[in-house]
C-alpha positions in Angstrom: 4.4 10.3 18.3 3.0 7.2 19.9 5.1 4.4 21.5 4.2 2.1 18.6 5.7 4.6 16.1 9.0 5.2 17.9 11.0 2.5 16.2 9.8 3.5 12.7 10.5 7.1 13.3 14.0 6.4 14.7 15.1 4.3 11.8 13.4 6.5 9.2 15.0 9.6 10.5 18.5 8.0 10.4 18.0 6.7 6.9 16.5 9.8 5.4 19.3 11.8 7.1 21.7 9.7 5.1 19.8 10.2 1.9 18.3 6.8 1.8 14.5 7.1 1.3 13.6 3.3 1.5 16.4 1.4 3.3 14.7 1.9 6.7 11.9 -0.5 5.8 14.2 -3.5 5.8 15.9 -2.3 9.0 12.5 -2.0 10.7 11.3 -5.4 9.6 14.6 -7.0 10.4 14.7 -5.7 13.9 11.0 -6.7 14.3 12.0 -10.3 13.4 14.5 -10.1 16.2 12.0 -8.7 18.7 13.8 -5.4 18.9 11.3 -3.2 17.1 7.6 -2.8 16.5 6.2 -2.2 13.0 3.4 0.3 13.8 1.1 -0.4 10.9 1.0 -4.2 11.3 -2.1 -5.7 12.7 -3.7 -9.1 13.2 -6.5 -8.3 10.7 -6.8 -6.9 7.2 -7.2 -3.2 6.8 -10.7 -2.5 7.9 -11.4 0.0 5.1 -10.3 -2.6 2.5 -12.7 -5.0 4.0 -15.4 -2.4 4.0 -14.7 -1.7 0.3 -14.9 -5.4 -0.5 -18.2 -5.8 1.4 -19.7 -3.0 -0.6 -18.4 -3.9 -4.0 -18.3 -7.8 -3.8 -15.5 -8.2 -6.2 -15.3 -11.5 -8.1 -11.9 -13.0 -7.9 -12.5 -16.1 -10.0 -8.7 -16.7 -10.3 -8.1 -13.3 -11.8 -4.7 -11.7 -11.0 -4.4 -9.2 -8.1 -1.5 -7.3 -6.7 -1.0 -6.0 -3.1 1.6 -3.2 -2.8 3.8 -3.0 0.3 2.4 -6.2 1.7 4.3 -6.3 5.0 3.3 -9.3 7.0 0.6 -10.3 4.6 -2.8 -9.7 6.2 -4.2 -7.7 3.3 -2.8 -10.1 0.8 -4.4 -13.1 2.5 -7.7 -11.2 2.5 -7.5 -10.5 -1.2 -6.7 -14.1 -1.9 -9.7 -15.2 0.2 -11.8 -13.3 -2.4 -10.7 -15.7 -5.0 -7.9 -13.7 -6.7 -4.7 -15.2 -7.8 -2.7 -12.8 -5.6 0.8 -11.5 -5.8 2.1 -9.4 -2.9 5.4 -7.6 -2.7 7.4 -5.5 -0.3 10.8 -3.9 -0.6 11.8 -5.6 2.7 13.1 -9.1 2.3 12.5 -9.6 6.0 8.8 -8.6 5.7 8.4 -11.1 2.8 10.2 -13.8 4.8 7.9 -13.2 7.8 4.7 -13.3 5.6 5.7 -16.6 4.1 6.4 -18.1 7.6 3.2 -16.7 9.0 1.1 -18.3 6.2 3.0 -21.4 5.2 0.0 -22.9 3.3 -0.8 -19.6 1.5 -1.6 -19.4 -2.2 -0.3 -15.9 -2.3 2.9 -15.3 -4.3 5.0 -13.3 -1.9 8.1 -11.6 -3.3 10.5 -8.8 -2.7 10.3 -5.9 -5.2 10.8 -2.1 -5.2 7.7 0.1 -6.0 10.1 2.7 -7.4 11.5 0.1 -9.9 9.0 -2.6 -10.3 9.1 -5.6 -12.7 8.2 -4.5 -16.3 5.9 -7.5 -16.6 3.6 -6.1 -14.0 2.5 -3.2 -16.2 -1.2 -3.5 -17.0 -1.2 -7.0 -15.6 -3.7 -7.0 -12.6 -7.4 -7.0 -12.4 -7.2 -5.7 -8.8 -4.5 -3.6 -7.3 -4.5 -2.7 -3.5 -2.3 0.1 -2.2 -2.8 0.6 1.6 -0.7 3.1 3.5 2.5 2.5 1.4 3.0 5.6 -0.8 2.4 7.8 2.2 5.6 6.4 3.8 7.7 7.8 0.9 9.1 11.3 0.9 7.0 13.7 -1.2 9.7 14.1 -3.9 9.1 10.4 -4.7 5.4 10.5 -4.5 4.5 11.2 -8.1 6.7 8.4 -9.4 5.4 5.9 -6.9 1.8 6.8 -7.5 2.2 6.6 -11.2 3.8 3.1 -10.9 0.9 1.9 -8.8 -1.6 3.2 -11.4 0.2 1.5 -14.2 -0.3 -2.0 -12.6 -4.0 -1.9 -13.4 -5.1 -4.1 -16.3 -7.7 -2.8 -18.8 -11.0 -3.3 -17.1 -9.2 -3.6 -13.7 -9.6 -1.7 -10.4 -7.2 0.0 -8.0 -8.1 0.5 -4.3 -6.1 3.1 -2.3 -6.2 3.6 1.4 -4.1 6.5 2.7 -4.0 9.0 5.6 -5.5 12.3 4.6 -3.6 15.6 5.1 -5.9 18.1 6.9 -5.7 21.7 6.1 -4.3 22.3 9.7 -1.5 19.8 9.3 2.1 20.6 8.4 3.1 18.8 5.2 6.6 18.3 6.4 6.8 15.9 9.5 6.9 12.2 8.8 6.9 9.5 7.9 4.1 9.0 7.1 3.4 12.0 5.0 -0.4 12.0 4.6 -1.8 12.6 1.1 -3.7 15.6 -0.2 -6.7 15.0 -2.4 -4.6 16.0 -5.4 -2.1 13.4 -4.5 -4.8 10.7 -4.3 -6.1 11.8 -7.7 -2.6 11.3 -9.1 -3.1 7.5 -8.9 -5.2 7.9 -12.0 -2.1 8.3 -14.1 -1.8 6.8 -17.5 -5.5 6.3 -18.2 -7.0 5.3 -14.9 -10.3 7.0 -14.0 -11.5 7.8 -10.4 -14.7 6.0 -9.4 -14.9 7.3 -5.9 -12.7 9.2 -3.5 -14.0 9.4 0.1 -12.6 10.9 3.3 -13.5 8.5 6.1 -13.1 9.5 9.8 -10.5 7.5 11.7 -11.5 5.1 14.4 -11.5 6.7 17.9 -9.4 7.7 19.8 -7.6 8.8 16.7 -8.7 12.0 14.9 -8.6 13.1 11.3 -9.6 11.2 8.2 -8.4 8.5 5.8 -8.8 8.4 2.1 -10.5 5.5 0.5 -10.3 5.7 -3.3 -11.3 3.5 -6.2 -10.0 3.8 -9.7 -10.9 1.9 -12.9 -9.0 1.5 -16.1 -11.5 1.3 -19.1 -11.5 -1.9 -21.1 -9.5 -1.5 -24.3 -7.4 1.4 -22.9 -3.7 1.5 -23.7 -0.9 2.4 -21.3 1.2 5.3 -22.4 
């Protein structure tokens, strides 16, 4: 465990020990606002593999709706908005959302607090682009299928889902965490309710880190109906 991960692991261990799978996110972001903790996944740039995907695909925003899952302090959401999408970004942590709004006071992004495990019904099938970067992997495995299915259900007919997630190597134990890296089967599970995989790639981590990261793209065919 690195020094950057210490605060997240401390709070996650306490919350999970008390049977609370998600409360530690708010605790972590609240402490970070007070300068008492570090959020290990927050950076001053958007997720590089999301940027790589956008460079390769050249998605056309043109005011179409997009959703960023687990937005944290907003770097990925601001990047998606810069592509021309009418972007909504949510996080379960009120403190994370507050920090994102303060960090980007002139932003066009609609930041809000929401729970991936119980999202607004109006979001079902509503977004031309959905981005899920390193969020589902932070949930215990018993919640994984439900969370992944909810992400997949956000995709509008004709829309696209991009997933970035740590990859579980065959030599890894599936138990330590968070995060709990995803198997290929768990990545494929994002194609629930009619989504179709376009590409699933295991990309090497940047040095000095070892291992791989999944970059996956899914598409919901035009005219398809959510079950």
